[in-house]
ZASELUM-573157 format. One record per residue (C-alpha): residue number from 0; residue in three letters; x, y, z. Coordinates in steps of 0.05 Angstrom, whole numbers, plus 5000, padded with zeros to 4 digits. Example, Ala and Ser with C-alpha at 12.3 -4.5 7.8 and 13.67 -1.06 7.14 Angstrom:
<site i="0" aa="ala" xx="5246" yy="4910" zz="5156"/>
<site i="1" aa="ser" xx="5273" yy="4979" zz="5143"/>
//
This chain:
<site i="0" aa="met" xx="5393" yy="4578" zz="5041"/>
<site i="1" aa="pro" xx="5459" yy="4547" zz="5018"/>
<site i="2" aa="thr" xx="5486" yy="4565" zz="4949"/>
<site i="3" aa="thr" xx="5473" yy="4495" zz="4923"/>
<site i="4" aa="pro" xx="5417" yy="4468" zz="4966"/>
<site i="5" aa="ser" xx="5401" yy="4395" zz="4969"/>
<site i="6" aa="pro" xx="5333" yy="4377" zz="4940"/>
<site i="7" aa="asp" xx="5306" yy="4368" zz="5010"/>
<site i="8" aa="ala" xx="5333" yy="4434" zz="5035"/>
<site i="9" aa="ala" xx="5305" yy="4470" zz="4973"/>
<site i="10" aa="leu" xx="5236" yy="4447" zz="4992"/>
<site i="11" aa="gln" xx="5237" yy="4467" zz="5066"/>
<site i="12" aa="leu" xx="5188" yy="4522" zz="5083"/>
<site i="13" aa="asp" xx="5238" yy="4564" zz="5121"/>
<site i="14" aa="asn" xx="5284" yy="4565" zz="5061"/>
<site i="15" aa="gln" xx="5231" yy="4596" zz="5016"/>
<site i="16" aa="leu" xx="5239" yy="4669" zz="4998"/>
<site i="17" aa="cys" xx="5165" yy="4671" zz="4979"/>
<site i="18" aa="phe" xx="5145" yy="4649" zz="5049"/>
<site i="19" aa="ala" xx="5192" yy="4699" zz="5083"/>
<site i="20" aa="leu" xx="5159" yy="4755" zz="5042"/>
<site i="21" aa="tyr" xx="5089" yy="4727" zz="5052"/>
<site i="22" aa="ser" xx="5095" yy="4718" zz="5128"/>
<site i="23" aa="ala" xx="5128" yy="4787" zz="5135"/>
<site i="24" aa="ser" xx="5070" yy="4817" zz="5095"/>
<site i="25" aa="leu" xx="5020" yy="4784" zz="5142"/>
<site i="26" aa="ala" xx="5057" yy="4810" zz="5203"/>
<site i="27" aa="met" xx="5060" yy="4880" zz="5173"/>
<site i="28" aa="thr" xx="4986" yy="4879" zz="5158"/>
<site i="29" aa="lys" xx="4972" yy="4857" zz="5229"/>
<site i="30" aa="leu" xx="5014" yy="4914" zz="5255"/>
<site i="31" aa="tyr" xx="4977" yy="4965" zz="5212"/>
<site i="32" aa="lys" xx="4907" yy="4940" zz="5230"/>
<site i="33" aa="pro" xx="4898" yy="4976" zz="5297"/>
<site i="34" aa="leu" xx="4935" yy="5038" zz="5273"/>
<site i="35" aa="leu" xx="4889" yy="5044" zz="5213"/>
<site i="36" aa="ala" xx="4826" yy="5026" zz="5253"/>
<site i="37" aa="glu" xx="4837" yy="5092" zz="5291"/>
<site i="38" aa="leu" xx="4833" yy="5127" zz="5223"/>
<site i="39" aa="gly" xx="4773" yy="5086" zz="5200"/>
<site i="40" aa="leu" xx="4812" yy="5057" zz="5142"/>
<site i="41" aa="thr" xx="4831" yy="4989" zz="5116"/>
<site i="42" aa="tyr" xx="4901" yy="4977" zz="5092"/>
<site i="43" aa="pro" xx="4883" yy="4982" zz="5017"/>
<site i="44" aa="gln" xx="4844" yy="5046" zz="5032"/>
<site i="45" aa="tyr" xx="4904" yy="5074" zz="5069"/>
<site i="46" aa="leu" xx="4949" yy="5060" zz="5009"/>
<site i="47" aa="ala" xx="4900" yy="5096" zz="4963"/>
<site i="48" aa="met" xx="4898" yy="5155" zz="5010"/>
<site i="49" aa="leu" xx="4975" yy="5157" zz="5012"/>
<site i="50" aa="val" xx="4976" yy="5164" zz="4937"/>
<site i="51" aa="leu" xx="4922" yy="5218" zz="4938"/>
<site i="52" aa="trp" xx="4958" yy="5257" zz="4992"/>
<site i="53" aa="glu" xx="5019" yy="5257" zz="4946"/>
<site i="54" aa="gly" xx="4978" yy="5284" zz="4888"/>
<site i="55" aa="asp" xx="4904" yy="5301" zz="4890"/>
<site i="56" aa="gly" xx="4862" yy="5296" zz="4827"/>
<site i="57" aa="leu" xx="4891" yy="5232" zz="4797"/>
<site i="58" aa="ala" xx="4853" yy="5192" zz="4746"/>
<site i="59" aa="val" xx="4828" yy="5125" zz="4771"/>
<site i="60" aa="ser" xx="4874" yy="5091" zz="4720"/>
<site i="61" aa="glu" xx="4935" yy="5128" zz="4748"/>
<site i="62" aa="leu" xx="4917" yy="5108" zz="4819"/>
<site i="63" aa="gly" xx="4909" yy="5036" zz="4797"/>
<site i="64" aa="gln" xx="4978" yy="5037" zz="4765"/>
<site i="65" aa="arg" xx="5011" yy="5065" zz="4827"/>
<site i="66" aa="leu" xx="4978" yy="5012" zz="4871"/>
<site i="67" aa="ser" xx="4982" yy="4955" zz="4821"/>
<site i="68" aa="leu" xx="4907" yy="4945" zz="4826"/>
<site i="69" aa="asp" xx="4857" yy="4933" zz="4770"/>
<site i="70" aa="ser" xx="4793" yy="4972" zz="4764"/>
<site i="71" aa="gly" xx="4752" yy="4914" zz="4790"/>
<site i="72" aa="thr" xx="4789" yy="4918" zz="4856"/>
<site i="73" aa="leu" xx="4798" yy="4993" zz="4857"/>
<site i="74" aa="thr" xx="4726" yy="5015" zz="4842"/>
<site i="75" aa="pro" xx="4694" yy="4984" zz="4905"/>
<site i="76" aa="leu" xx="4752" yy="5012" zz="4947"/>
<site i="77" aa="leu" xx="4740" yy="5082" zz="4919"/>
<site i="78" aa="lys" xx="4665" yy="5076" zz="4930"/>
<site i="79" aa="arg" xx="4677" yy="5061" zz="5004"/>
<site i="80" aa="leu" xx="4725" yy="5120" zz="5010"/>
<site i="81" aa="glu" xx="4672" yy="5163" zz="4978"/>
<site i="82" aa="ala" xx="4619" yy="5137" zz="5026"/>
<site i="83" aa="leu" xx="4666" yy="5155" zz="5083"/>
<site i="84" aa="gly" xx="4667" yy="5226" zz="5056"/>
<site i="85" aa="leu" xx="4742" yy="5225" zz="5043"/>
<site i="86" aa="ile" xx="4742" yy="5230" zz="4967"/>
<site i="87" aa="gly" xx="4698" yy="5252" zz="4909"/>
<site i="88" aa="arg" xx="4699" yy="5223" zz="4839"/>
<site i="89" aa="leu" xx="4688" yy="5268" zz="4779"/>
<site i="90" aa="arg" xx="4684" yy="5249" zz="4705"/>
<site i="91" aa="ala" xx="4731" yy="5288" zz="4660"/>
<site i="92" aa="val" xx="4694" yy="5340" zz="4617"/>
<site i="93" aa="asp" xx="4735" yy="5323" zz="4555"/>
<site i="94" aa="asp" xx="4729" yy="5247" zz="4562"/>
<site i="95" aa="glu" xx="4672" yy="5219" zz="4604"/>
<site i="96" aa="arg" xx="4708" yy="5152" zz="4608"/>
<site i="97" aa="arg" xx="4762" yy="5183" zz="4652"/>
<site i="98" aa="val" xx="4745" yy="5191" zz="4725"/>
<site i="99" aa="his" xx="4787" yy="5235" zz="4770"/>
<site i="100" aa="ile" xx="4791" yy="5227" zz="4846"/>
<site i="101" aa="his" xx="4794" yy="5289" zz="4890"/>
<site i="102" aa="leu" xx="4804" yy="5292" zz="4965"/>
<site i="103" aa="thr" xx="4749" yy="5324" zz="5005"/>
<site i="104" aa="ala" xx="4765" yy="5371" zz="5063"/>
<site i="105" aa="ala" xx="4756" yy="5310" zz="5109"/>
<site i="106" aa="gly" xx="4805" yy="5270" zz="5067"/>
<site i="107" aa="arg" xx="4856" yy="5326" zz="5071"/>
<site i="108" aa="arg" xx="4847" yy="5331" zz="5147"/>
<site i="109" aa="leu" xx="4857" yy="5256" zz="5155"/>
<site i="110" aa="lys" xx="4928" yy="5264" zz="5131"/>
<site i="111" aa="thr" xx="4946" yy="5300" zz="5196"/>
<site i="112" aa="arg" xx="4919" yy="5242" zz="5238"/>
<site i="113" aa="ala" xx="4954" yy="5191" zz="5193"/>
<site i="114" aa="ala" xx="5022" yy="5225" zz="5202"/>
<site i="115" aa="lys" xx="5037" yy="5183" zz="5264"/>
<site i="116" aa="val" xx="5030" yy="5116" zz="5228"/>
<site i="117" aa="pro" xx="5099" yy="5112" zz="5195"/>
<site i="118" aa="gly" xx="5133" yy="5128" zz="5261"/>
<site i="119" aa="cys" xx="5094" yy="5073" zz="5297"/>
<site i="120" aa="val" xx="5113" yy="5024" zz="5243"/>
<site i="121" aa="leu" xx="5186" yy="5044" zz="5245"/>
<site i="122" aa="ala" xx="5187" yy="5035" zz="5321"/>
<site i="123" aa="ala" xx="5155" yy="4966" zz="5315"/>
<site i="124" aa="thr" xx="5210" yy="4942" zz="5268"/>
<site i="125" aa="gly" xx="5263" yy="4956" zz="5320"/>
<site i="126" aa="leu" xx="5309" yy="4976" zz="5264"/>
<site i="127" aa="pro" xx="5344" yy="5042" zz="5251"/>
<site i="128" aa="leu" xx="5313" yy="5084" zz="5196"/>
<site i="129" aa="ala" xx="5373" yy="5074" zz="5150"/>
<site i="130" aa="glu" xx="5364" yy="4998" zz="5153"/>
<site i="131" aa="val" xx="5290" yy="5003" zz="5139"/>
<site i="132" aa="val" xx="5304" yy="5048" zz="5079"/>
<site i="133" aa="gln" xx="5357" yy="4999" zz="5054"/>
<site i="134" aa="leu" xx="5310" yy="4940" zz="5063"/>
<site i="135" aa="arg" xx="5253" yy="4975" zz="5027"/>
<site i="136" aa="gly" xx="5301" yy="4990" zz="4969"/>
<site i="137" aa="arg" xx="5321" yy="4918" zz="4964"/>
<site i="138" aa="ile" xx="5249" yy="4895" zz="4964"/>
<site i="139" aa="gln" xx="5231" yy="4946" zz="4910"/>
<site i="140" aa="glu" xx="5290" yy="4921" zz="4869"/>
<site i="141" aa="leu" xx="5266" yy="4849" zz="4877"/>
<site i="142" aa="arg" xx="5195" yy="4870" zz="4856"/>
<site i="143" aa="ala" xx="5222" yy="4904" zz="4794"/>
<site i="144" aa="arg" xx="5264" yy="4843" zz="4774"/>
<site i="145" aa="leu" xx="5205" yy="4796" zz="4784"/>
<site i="146" aa="ala" xx="5159" yy="4842" zz="4744"/>
<site i="147" aa="gly" xx="5208" yy="4836" zz="4686"/>
//
């Protein structure tokens, strides 16, 4: 988009940053769908598992913060992961309001099968790793600025 767009140009769909991000997100989700189907996961479930593979035993609230999800969205997602036998939920002994999530043996094993996903995504971008890392950093910076 030009530095000082005309009013008409400012309202063109292809000049919208929001649409570029939105349509890229849709394309990324479409790319992930068959890869995650092989693992028996949806995209939000995959994100939750990524966080748990980084650090098992998180409180539900900590997981929600990492994923930017509220408990109303996160609780059904965790129930489905539990029904799949990938996680278990345990109430904290010292505070029954706190629920911790633990990977099961099946959940830990799934990490090995999921290891191919990032490489497939990188290959689909057609970009060198360094460019993908730079792009991710810029998007994270944008997210932080927008979040205030």
